Backbone as ProteinMPNN parsed JSONL, in Angstrom:
{"seq_chain_A": "MGLSRGSGRAEIAAAALDSVVHQTCDLLDAMTADGADVQRLRVDGGMAKNNALLQRLADLTGIEVVRPVQSEATAWGAAFLAGLGAGIYADLEAGRALWQQDRGFVPDCADEAREASRKGWAQAVGRVLTGEG", "coords_chain_A": {"N_chain_A": [[12.736, -2.535, 19.086], [10.104, -2.233, 19.295], [8.633, -4.521, 19.906], [8.27, -6.883, 22.542], [8.966, -9.419, 25.05], [6.6, -9.444, 26.285], [4.782, -8.887, 24.379], [1.819, -9.594, 22.611], [-0.461, -11.486, 20.515], [-1.961, -9.487, 19.187], [-0.216, -7.279, 19.09], [1.871, -8.333, 17.57], [0.56, -8.888, 15.166], [-0.185, -6.27, 14.464], [2.35, -5.144, 14.115], [3.249, -6.621, 11.929], [1.442, -5.816, 9.916], [2.052, -3.1, 9.889], [4.641, -3.245, 8.941], [4.214, -3.976, 6.301], [3.057, -1.648, 5.326], [5.2, 0.181, 5.655], [7.127, -1.017, 3.986], [5.861, -0.703, 1.543], [5.921, 2.064, 1.416], [8.7, 2.353, 1.199], [9.101, 1.275, -1.361], [7.648, 3.137, -2.909], [9.163, 5.41, -2.344], [11.549, 4.714, -3.645], [10.632, 4.611, -6.276], [9.908, 7.275, -6.637], [12.417, 8.465, -6.372], [13.463, 7.595, -8.727], [12.163, 9.162, -10.5], [9.396, 8.905, -10.816], [6.056, 10.129, -10.451], [3.922, 9.663, -8.279], [0.638, 10.045, -7.632], [-1.618, 8.901, -6.642], [-2.581, 5.868, -5.143], [-3.611, 2.776, -6.132], [-5.124, -0.047, -4.761], [-5.534, -3.595, -4.176], [-6.816, -6.902, -3.441], [-6.815, -9.231, -0.649], [-5.792, -7.94, 1.697], [-6.507, -5.358, 1.212], [-9.014, -5.029, 2.119], [-8.9, -4.193, 4.66], [-9.593, -1.493, 6.422], [-8.216, 0.075, 8.335], [-5.546, -0.506, 7.784], [-5.312, 0.554, 5.182], [-5.785, 3.248, 5.703], [-3.584, 3.84, 7.28], [-1.613, 3.41, 5.372], [-2.192, 5.485, 3.57], [-1.686, 7.622, 5.296], [1.101, 7.369, 5.851], [2.299, 7.358, 3.334], [1.481, 9.724, 2.345], [-0.193, 10.141, 0.247], [-3.277, 9.704, -1.628], [-5.062, 6.696, -1.163], [-6.698, 4.224, -2.922], [-9.39, 1.995, -3.047], [-10.79, -0.54, -5.06], [-14.128, -1.528, -6.144], [-14.162, -4.156, -7.019], [-12.501, -6.523, -5.406], [-10.431, -8.212, -6.125], [-8.746, -7.065, -8.177], [-6.426, -7.441, -9.67], [-6.521, -10.071, -10.726], [-8.857, -9.713, -12.156], [-7.993, -7.792, -13.979], [-6.136, -9.277, -15.463], [-7.884, -11.087, -16.664], [-9.365, -9.284, -18.153], [-7.404, -8.364, -19.963], [-6.98, -10.736, -21.367], [-9.466, -10.921, -22.581], [-9.309, -8.639, -24.129], [-7.288, -9.357, -25.901], [-8.64, -11.395, -27.189], [-10.485, -10.041, -28.584], [-12.851, -9.292, -27.397], [-13.033, -6.95, -25.98], [-12.589, -3.611, -27.099], [-10.456, -1.808, -26.667], [-7.941, -0.515, -24.346], [-9.209, 1.506, -22.948], [-11.786, 0.593, -22.54], [-11.459, -1.155, -20.419], [-10.626, 0.604, -18.417], [-12.959, 2.005, -18.07], [-14.523, 0.147, -16.781], [-13.512, -0.079, -14.225], [-14.248, 0.611, -10.875], [-14.436, 2.747, -8.101], [-14.436, 1.841, -4.705], [-13.798, 2.89, -2.153], [-11.965, 5.696, -0.945], [-8.957, 6.671, 0.694], [-7.652, 9.272, 2.407], [-4.665, 11.063, 3.257], [-4.247, 11.649, 6.712], [-2.512, 12.724, 8.649], [-0.059, 14.323, 10.531], [2.813, 15.953, 9.177], [5.114, 15.78, 10.763], [4.62, 13.535, 12.387], [4.473, 11.553, 10.436], [7.086, 11.658, 9.391], [8.538, 10.954, 11.687], [7.679, 8.33, 12.127], [8.567, 7.073, 9.76], [11.305, 7.502, 10.056], [11.807, 5.996, 12.349], [11.262, 3.446, 11.343], [13.303, 3.221, 9.396], [15.533, 3.263, 11.068], [15.106, 0.897, 12.523], [15.272, -1.045, 10.485], [17.915, -0.596, 9.752], [19.222, -1.429, 12.112], [18.649, -4.157, 12.072], [19.923, -4.938, 9.706], [22.58, -4.475, 10.339], [22.983, -6.194, 12.37], [22.479, -5.36, 14.921], [20.001, -5.474, 15.981]], "CA_chain_A": [[12.045, -2.287, 17.85], [8.681, -2.113, 19.551], [8.07, -5.756, 20.436], [8.988, -7.416, 23.701], [8.453, -10.731, 25.457], [5.221, -9.24, 26.714], [3.917, -8.629, 23.224], [0.897, -10.683, 22.292], [-0.877, -11.651, 19.123], [-2.408, -8.211, 18.611], [0.962, -6.458, 18.803], [2.608, -8.962, 16.472], [-0.223, -8.651, 13.945], [-0.067, -4.844, 14.132], [3.708, -4.922, 13.606], [3.321, -7.21, 10.587], [0.723, -4.921, 9.002], [2.818, -1.857, 9.781], [5.806, -3.495, 8.083], [3.728, -3.938, 4.914], [2.898, -0.228, 4.998], [6.529, 0.791, 5.51], [7.772, -1.555, 2.787], [5.222, -0.028, 0.411], [6.516, 3.408, 1.404], [10.058, 2.218, 0.664], [8.981, 1.112, -2.818], [7.242, 4.424, -3.481], [10.326, 6.299, -2.249], [12.471, 4.331, -4.724], [10.017, 5.036, -7.539], [10.021, 8.737, -6.681], [13.827, 8.762, -6.632], [13.688, 7.297, -10.15], [11.444, 10.13, -11.32], [7.944, 8.697, -10.873], [5.242, 11.096, -9.715], [2.744, 8.899, -7.87], [-0.343, 10.932, -7.002], [-2.672, 8.089, -6.048], [-2.203, 4.46, -5.103], [-4.733, 1.847, -6.204], [-4.792, -1.294, -4.076], [-6.536, -4.651, -4.251], [-6.45, -8.11, -2.724], [-7.405, -9.436, 0.67], [-5.383, -6.928, 2.676], [-7.154, -4.087, 0.883], [-10.295, -4.975, 2.833], [-8.604, -3.676, 5.999], [-9.657, -0.031, 6.375], [-7.158, 0.667, 9.165], [-4.299, -0.658, 7.03], [-5.299, 1.502, 4.067], [-5.636, 4.598, 6.242], [-2.172, 3.955, 7.676], [-0.864, 3.529, 4.124], [-2.385, 6.865, 3.099], [-1.005, 8.529, 6.226], [2.561, 7.316, 5.759], [2.756, 7.705, 1.986], [1.096, 11.106, 2.073], [-1.003, 10.197, -0.974], [-4.561, 9.021, -1.541], [-5.091, 5.263, -1.43], [-8.029, 3.948, -3.448], [-9.756, 0.581, -3.133], [-11.859, -0.736, -6.04], [-15.257, -2.382, -5.783], [-13.686, -5.515, -7.294], [-11.351, -6.648, -4.508], [-9.344, -8.937, -6.796], [-8.583, -6.323, -9.429], [-5.305, -7.976, -10.443], [-7.065, -11.192, -11.502], [-9.812, -9.123, -13.09], [-7.206, -7.148, -15.031], [-5.594, -10.33, -16.33], [-9.01, -11.578, -17.465], [-9.684, -8.233, -19.127], [-6.389, -8.393, -21.022], [-7.273, -11.901, -22.206], [-10.608, -10.518, -23.398], [-8.817, -7.661, -25.107], [-6.579, -10.135, -26.914], [-9.611, -12.207, -27.926], [-11.376, -9.158, -29.328], [-14.085, -9.012, -26.656], [-12.959, -5.517, -25.678], [-11.983, -2.887, -28.225], [-9.197, -1.154, -26.311], [-7.695, -0.383, -22.908], [-10.199, 2.423, -22.37], [-12.93, -0.211, -22.104], [-11.109, -1.643, -19.088], [-10.636, 1.738, -17.483], [-14.357, 2.36, -17.82], [-15.112, -0.864, -15.907], [-12.97, 0.059, -12.87], [-15.074, 1.463, -10.018], [-13.887, 2.965, -6.763], [-15.248, 1.529, -3.535], [-13.51, 3.866, -1.105], [-10.666, 6.344, -0.961], [-8.387, 7.011, 1.998], [-6.777, 10.43, 2.233], [-3.75, 11.223, 4.388], [-4.749, 12.396, 7.862], [-1.379, 12.564, 9.551], [0.852, 15.468, 10.496], [4.107, 15.656, 8.556], [6.076, 15.4, 11.807], [4.328, 12.155, 12.785], [4.855, 10.72, 9.287], [8.55, 11.619, 9.344], [9.021, 10.207, 12.851], [7.41, 6.916, 11.89], [9.471, 6.612, 8.705], [12.656, 7.49, 10.625], [11.857, 4.828, 13.226], [11.358, 2.266, 10.473], [14.648, 3.192, 8.808], [16.468, 2.887, 12.131], [14.889, -0.519, 12.832], [15.847, -1.811, 9.375], [19.364, -0.457, 9.885], [19.686, -2.287, 13.208], [18.572, -5.548, 11.623], [20.952, -5.16, 8.683], [23.913, -4.453, 10.948], [23.033, -7.188, 13.433], [22.315, -4.721, 16.226], [18.595, -5.592, 16.359]], "C_chain_A": [[10.539, -2.29, 18.043], [8.016, -3.367, 20.078], [8.929, -6.24, 21.59], [8.429, -8.801, 24.019], [7.005, -10.639, 25.913], [4.257, -8.971, 25.571], [3.067, -9.858, 22.923], [0.557, -10.715, 20.815], [-1.248, -10.329, 18.469], [-1.22, -7.34, 18.227], [1.771, -7.021, 17.632], [1.878, -8.745, 15.147], [-0.106, -7.197, 13.506], [1.308, -4.541, 13.552], [3.854, -5.478, 12.188], [2.627, -6.31, 9.57], [1.486, -3.618, 8.806], [4.043, -2.051, 8.886], [5.407, -3.491, 6.609], [3.596, -2.49, 4.459], [4.262, 0.413, 4.759], [7.267, 0.267, 4.276], [7.168, -0.947, 1.523], [5.756, 1.392, 0.288], [7.923, 3.366, 0.821], [10.034, 2.075, -0.86], [8.6, 2.425, -3.492], [8.381, 5.434, -3.423], [11.32, 6.003, -3.374], [11.926, 4.768, -6.081], [10.137, 6.545, -7.714], [11.455, 9.148, -6.988], [14.186, 8.513, -8.097], [12.881, 8.194, -11.074], [9.949, 9.938, -11.433], [7.236, 9.747, -10.024], [3.918, 10.42, -9.367], [1.815, 9.823, -7.088], [-1.42, 10.163, -6.25], [-2.257, 6.633, -6.15], [-3.462, 3.606, -5.109], [-4.291, 0.515, -5.615], [-5.883, -2.325, -4.332], [-6.033, -5.85, -3.476], [-7.052, -8.142, -1.33], [-7.048, -8.372, 1.688], [-6.061, -5.587, 2.433], [-8.532, -3.967, 1.526], [-10.135, -4.365, 4.222], [-8.533, -2.147, 5.951], [-8.536, 0.63, 7.174], [-5.808, 0.597, 8.448], [-4.218, 0.375, 5.913], [-5.191, 2.941, 4.554], [-4.192, 4.838, 6.662], [-1.291, 4.128, 6.438], [-0.991, 4.943, 3.557], [-1.619, 7.837, 3.986], [0.504, 8.539, 6.003], [3.101, 7.595, 4.36], [2.474, 9.166, 1.678], [0.296, 11.259, 0.792], [-2.312, 9.438, -0.757], [-4.395, 7.55, -1.914], [-6.528, 4.913, -1.808], [-8.245, 2.444, -3.582], [-10.887, 0.434, -4.152], [-13.001, -1.583, -5.475], [-14.84, -3.844, -5.937], [-12.408, -5.735, -6.49], [-10.173, -7.397, -5.137], [-9.098, -8.328, -8.171], [-7.432, -6.858, -10.281], [-5.775, -9.139, -11.315], [-8.05, -10.677, -12.547], [-9.073, -8.477, -14.26], [-6.61, -8.154, -15.995], [-6.691, -10.891, -17.232], [-9.399, -10.553, -18.532], [-8.684, -8.253, -20.283], [-6.565, -9.602, -21.941], [-8.448, -11.587, -23.134], [-10.227, -9.516, -24.468], [-8.114, -8.391, -26.255], [-7.518, -10.962, -27.777], [-10.601, -11.356, -28.714], [-12.693, -8.852, -28.641], [-14.174, -7.532, -26.3], [-12.181, -4.828, -26.788], [-10.607, -2.324, -27.893], [-9.067, -1.051, -24.798], [-8.693, 0.545, -22.228], [-11.429, 1.673, -21.872], [-12.684, -0.762, -20.705], [-11.127, -0.544, -18.051], [-12.06, 2.12, -17.113], [-15.026, 1.375, -16.864], [-14.64, -0.746, -14.454], [-13.842, 1.021, -12.07], [-14.453, 1.552, -8.633], [-14.903, 2.577, -5.7], [-15.067, 2.62, -2.489], [-12.113, 4.429, -1.29], [-10.242, 6.695, 0.454], [-7.4, 8.146, 1.779], [-5.876, 10.566, 3.452], [-4.364, 12.104, 5.474], [-3.71, 12.294, 8.976], [-0.482, 13.791, 9.414], [2.189, 15.043, 9.897], [5.123, 15.171, 9.578], [5.874, 13.947, 12.23], [4.736, 11.183, 11.679], [6.372, 10.556, 9.258], [9.127, 10.818, 10.506], [8.817, 8.706, 12.659], [8.356, 6.34, 10.844], [10.914, 6.537, 9.215], [12.826, 6.277, 11.543], [11.988, 3.532, 12.442], [12.767, 2.13, 9.909], [15.687, 2.773, 9.849], [16.34, 1.405, 12.47], [15.487, -1.403, 11.738], [17.373, -1.762, 9.453], [19.928, -1.348, 10.975], [19.67, -3.761, 12.802], [19.698, -5.85, 10.631], [22.361, -5.195, 9.256], [24.058, -5.466, 12.082], [22.884, -6.612, 14.817], [20.906, -4.899, 16.772], [18.347, -6.793, 17.171]], "O_chain_A": [[9.782, -2.344, 17.074], [6.929, -3.285, 20.649], [10.143, -6.038, 21.617], [7.529, -9.289, 23.336], [6.279, -11.633, 25.924], [3.051, -8.843, 25.783], [3.535, -10.995, 22.975], [1.196, -10.064, 19.988], [-0.886, -10.081, 17.318], [-1.216, -6.729, 17.158], [2.289, -6.268, 16.807], [2.504, -8.451, 14.128], [0.053, -6.915, 12.319], [1.424, -3.766, 12.602], [4.511, -4.867, 11.345], [3.16, -6.068, 8.487], [1.56, -3.094, 7.694], [4.438, -1.138, 8.161], [6.181, -3.049, 5.76], [3.978, -2.146, 3.34], [4.454, 1.113, 3.765], [7.957, 1.029, 3.598], [7.877, -0.703, 0.547], [6.013, 1.869, -0.817], [8.3, 4.24, 0.041], [10.845, 2.681, -1.561], [9.165, 2.784, -4.525], [8.551, 6.229, -4.347], [11.867, 6.922, -3.984], [12.678, 5.242, -6.933], [10.432, 7.031, -8.806], [11.687, 10.07, -7.77], [15.097, 9.14, -8.638], [12.905, 8.017, -12.292], [9.282, 10.738, -12.09], [7.761, 10.195, -9.004], [2.921, 10.584, -10.07], [2.168, 10.317, -6.017], [-2.056, 10.694, -5.339], [-1.648, 6.22, -7.137], [-4.285, 3.699, -4.198], [-3.213, 0.013, -5.934], [-7.016, -1.975, -4.662], [-4.938, -5.814, -2.914], [-7.713, -7.198, -0.897], [-7.903, -7.942, 2.462], [-6.176, -4.772, 3.348], [-9.146, -2.902, 1.476], [-11.125, -4.056, 4.884], [-7.54, -1.578, 5.497], [-7.971, 1.633, 6.738], [-5.021, 1.542, 8.506], [-3.176, 1.001, 5.718], [-4.57, 3.771, 3.889], [-3.643, 5.915, 6.428], [-0.335, 4.904, 6.455], [-0.001, 5.527, 3.115], [-0.979, 8.766, 3.492], [1.117, 9.605, 5.97], [4.246, 8.024, 4.216], [3.148, 9.774, 0.846], [0.119, 12.373, 0.298], [-2.437, 8.64, 0.171], [-3.681, 7.209, -2.858], [-7.465, 5.266, -1.092], [-7.419, 1.722, -4.14], [-11.847, 1.203, -4.115], [-12.847, -2.263, -4.461], [-15.138, -4.671, -5.075], [-11.353, -5.205, -6.839], [-9.032, -7.22, -4.71], [-9.229, -8.999, -9.195], [-7.471, -6.734, -11.506], [-5.465, -9.189, -12.505], [-8.07, -11.153, -13.683], [-9.495, -8.609, -15.409], [-6.578, -7.921, -17.203], [-6.464, -11.14, -18.415], [-9.719, -10.91, -19.666], [-9.075, -8.169, -21.447], [-6.33, -9.511, -23.146], [-8.433, -11.936, -24.314], [-10.758, -9.542, -25.578], [-8.323, -8.078, -27.427], [-7.239, -11.207, -28.951], [-11.454, -11.886, -29.427], [-13.566, -8.219, -29.235], [-15.253, -6.94, -26.316], [-11.237, -5.388, -27.344], [-9.699, -2.354, -28.724], [-9.968, -1.449, -24.059], [-8.985, 0.376, -21.044], [-12.045, 2.079, -20.886], [-13.608, -0.827, -19.894], [-11.594, -0.745, -16.929], [-12.333, 2.512, -15.978], [-16.0, 1.731, -16.2], [-15.299, -1.258, -13.549], [-14.14, 2.122, -12.532], [-14.003, 0.553, -8.071], [-16.077, 2.937, -5.782], [-16.036, 3.199, -1.999], [-11.198, 3.735, -1.733], [-11.08, 6.983, 1.309], [-6.422, 7.992, 1.047], [-6.281, 10.222, 4.563], [-4.925, 13.162, 5.191], [-3.997, 11.842, 10.085], [-0.188, 14.236, 8.304], [2.637, 13.912, 10.089], [5.903, 14.26, 9.301], [6.844, 13.21, 12.411], [5.28, 10.115, 11.956], [6.879, 9.444, 9.116], [10.099, 10.084, 10.33], [9.692, 7.909, 12.996], [8.887, 5.243, 11.02], [11.657, 5.624, 8.855], [13.863, 5.614, 11.518], [12.734, 2.632, 12.83], [13.353, 1.048, 9.941], [16.61, 2.018, 9.544], [17.346, 0.727, 12.68], [16.138, -2.404, 12.038], [18.041, -2.774, 9.243], [20.985, -1.956, 10.801], [20.576, -4.517, 13.152], [20.345, -6.895, 10.715], [23.237, -5.872, 8.716], [25.125, -5.584, 12.684], [23.138, -7.305, 15.801], [20.636, -4.518, 17.911], [17.211, -7.042, 17.573]]}, "name": "protein", "num_of_chains": 1, "seq": "MGLSRGSGRAEIAAAALDSVVHQTCDLLDAMTADGADVQRLRVDGGMAKNNALLQRLADLTGIEVVRPVQSEATAWGAAFLAGLGAGIYADLEAGRALWQQDRGFVPDCADEAREASRKGWAQAVGRVLTGEG"}
């Protein structure tokens, strides 16, 4: 599955980050199968500071990945909703106006490479689920 006894910290960290990307792809695939049409993915949190991770996410999802200026947008959104409930903000549009993009990551991966990576992931998950891994 890509790791061996000779794998070090760098390889293990890369595999962990890659698994996050593939799991996100799996979620988007499920959403698409349910009829969602995701054109752009907004991300936040500590991992969103990793440019290489976000580029890999854009490459494997095939959609633009956008990072906001406010890295903890989820907490910010909860605070905004509290403010909305308290009457500080008039409506949801006020919150949308406050969101600012820091950087966008566009897919830069050939379809064949994307498909090969996703197929490899699916095979690895299959081996784990069947006990062959």
